[in-house]
C-alpha positions, 0 to 999 in steps of 0.5 A: 703824347710826344711831349711826355716822351720828351720830358722822360728823356730829359730826366736821364739825358746828360748832354742835350743843351738845346731843345726846340719844340716850336710849332707843336700844340703842346697841351697842359699835361705836356707843359706840366711834365716838361716844367717838372723835369726842368726844375731839376735839369741842369744841362738844358740852356736853350728852350724853343717854344715858339707858336705852341699856343702857350696861353695858361701854360705860361703859368706852369713854365713860370713855376719852372723858372723859379726853380731852374738854375741853368736855362739861359734862353727861352723862346715864347714868341707868337703865343698867347700868354696875355697879361697873366702870362707876362705877370707870372713870368715877371714874378718868376724872373725876380727869383730866377738868376740864370735866364739871360734872354726872354723872347716874347715877340708876337704876344699881346701882353697888354698894359698890366703885363707891360707894367709887370715887365717894367717892374722886373727890369728895375730889379733884375740883374741877369736878363740881357735880351728882351722883346715885347709886343703891342705895348703902345706909347703907354707901355713905352713910357713905363718901360722907359722908367725901368731902363733909367735904373736897369744896368744889365739889359743890352738888347731891347726889341720893341718892333711893331709896337705902335709906338709914336712920338710920345713913346720915342720921347720917353725912350730918349729920356731913358737913353740919357740915363741908361749906360748898359743898352747897346741895341734898341730896335724900334722898327715898324712903329709910328715914330715921326719927326719929333720922336726921331729928333728926340732920339738923336738928342739922346745920342749926344749924351749916351755913350753905350748904344751902338745900334738903333733900328728905325726902319719903317717909321715915317721920320721923313727928311727932317728926322733923318737929318737930325740923326745924320748930324749925330752920326757925323760926330759919333760912331753909331751904327744906325738904321733909319 
């Protein structure tokens, strides 16, 4: 099995800092072997596991994260980690102090998974980049509560999450309190006029956000007008 050979190589390698195993159907044994090696590997910084059909492998990887002290970026996009995987990763990152970037786009983490990520953000002091998928307004609400107290996250992507005005209102309240977030991506959601205006009101008091992604949202002329008024007085790079 190729993934077993990869894990054996990592035991002795002293130079490799980035490994991309994306789009490979890695089995449970391969994921377990890789995780065991990475518990003690101190060289690897970036690990790409995009579209590998993770599923219960996320539980194995979460155990690795509890022990690993150097991995900074983990790509788990377009897998099927589900709520159990999101919960396991969240528990691991309460212990892990090295990971800076976690990519979960294209995973259905559901309500319980989103809640676990929210609780993580309330206490984690190292994670700077996070994205999630299919959380809806309910997920946006619980994550917004976490953003009010989180002081380290700088990039948050919630593209294509079926977020409506209710979720945008919750996020706008969080932006009034959050002083660390610089990039917020809300592209391809269902935010309308009310949500766009709420976000524009938040910009009046937020002093750190420099990029907002709002393309493919039905904000209409009125929503765009509300944002443009803020852009007249603040140097914010907005996409809408």
